[in-house]
N, C-alpha and C positions, 0 to 999 in steps of 0.2 A: 211568603214569597222571598223575604230577605234571607231566610234559611236556605232556600233553593238556590238563590243567587251565590250565597257564600260557598255552598258545597260545590257548585258548578265552577266557580272561580278558582278553586283549588284543584278540582279534579282534572280540568283540561290541561294545565301544565304538567301535572303528574302523568297523565295519559300520553302526552307528547314525548315526555322524557323516556317513558317506558318503551314506546314505539322506536325511538331513536336508538336506544340501547339494544333492543332486539334485532334491529336491522343491521347493526354493526357486526353481529355474528360472534362466534366463538373464536375466531381466528383460523389457524391453519398456516401452512407455509405459503409464502408468496414466492412464486417462481420468477426469477429475473429473466428477462428476454434480452440476450446478448447479441442476437442476430442483426440488430440494426447498428451496432457499434462496429467500427472499422478496426477490430482487433487482429493483430498478428502475433504469433509466438516469437519471442526474442530471447536469444541466449548468446553466450560468449564466454570468454576467459579473461580473468584479470591477474596480471603479474606486477610484481614490484621488484624492480631491479633484476628482472629476468626469472624471479622465483614465484611460484603460484601464491596468490594472496587468499588465505583462508579466513572465513568468518567476516568478511567485509560486506556491508549492505551497498548494493548498486541500485541507484534511483535514476530513472528516466523521467524528467520533469518537463512538462509542456509550459509554454508562456503563460497559460491561465492557471498554473500551479497544480494542475491534476498530474498524477504520476502513477507509474508502475514500479515495482521494486522486487528484488530478489537478494538472496544471500550466497556468497561464494562458498563452495565446499573445499575440501582439502587440496583438490587439484586446481582451484581457482575458477571453477566453472559456476556459472549462474544461469538461472532462467527466471524471466520476469513474471510476476503475478499482477493481474489487474486489480484483484481484491483477494480476499481470503478464500474464495471459492473458484475463481476463474483465472486461468493463465492468460498471458498476452499483454499487449501494450497497444494503445491507440496510435494510429499512424501520424506522421508529421515530424517537425523539427523539435528536438529535445535537448535540454542541457543535462549532461550526465554527472551525477554526484556519487562519489565512492567514499565511504567512511566506515569506521568502526562504531558500533553502538556501545557506549560505555555503560556502566551500571547506573550512573545518574540519568542516562537518556533511555533506559529500558522502557519501551511502551507498556502501558497498563495491560494486564492480562497475560504478558509473557513471562514465562518462568525464567529466573536467573540460572545460569549454568553452575552446577555445583561440582565439587571434586577438586582434584589437584591439577587439572589441565590449566595451563596458563593461557589467558586471553592474549590475542595479538597485541592489543594496546598495553597490556601489563608487561609484556615481554620487550617493550621498547619500540615496537614497529609503529611508525606513524605514517599517516597518509598526508602528504603536503596539502595545504589549503587550496591550491590551484586545481585539485581534483575533487574537492568537496565544497566548503563554504563559499569559495571564490572560484568555482569551477570554470575552466576553460575548454572542458570536454563537451563536444556536441555529437549528436547523431541524428540522421534523418531516417526515420522508420517508415518502410513501406513494404508491400508485398514481396518485392524483389530483394530488399536488404533487411534481413532478420538476425544476422549474426554480427556481433560487435565485440572485438577483442581490444583490451586496453593494456598496454605496457607501461606502467607508471614508473617514474624515476624518483627516488627519495631525495635526490639533490638535483636542482635545475641546472 
């Protein structure tokens, strides 16, 4: 009888663990449902002293610190991404931050640019802090307002 109890005492937890692992499945991709989010496509242009600002990260940040971001192209144009797969931005009041990502701030997983092309930060272009760390820029995103242009000044 003691042998039976000993075997059952070990078999039950092992059986439960096996069932749990089998019920978890082998995975597969999880499809995100964005339909319940109030996302709108947001884009615009950023200039610095009247010239297109290339290679700058544009961030629309909500009071709860959630954000959408995009990077300006050679003509200063940007489009916001909600995440790496979905474009758009949640509606509402946003603080807008515009900055250059320096080598020390390169997010994990992103390749650093190689070659002889000089980065905007290396060429001496600086974005004043009133547009980034101490931003005074704001935007109210809604279905009727989806385009935001920013003409930054290097000197206040």
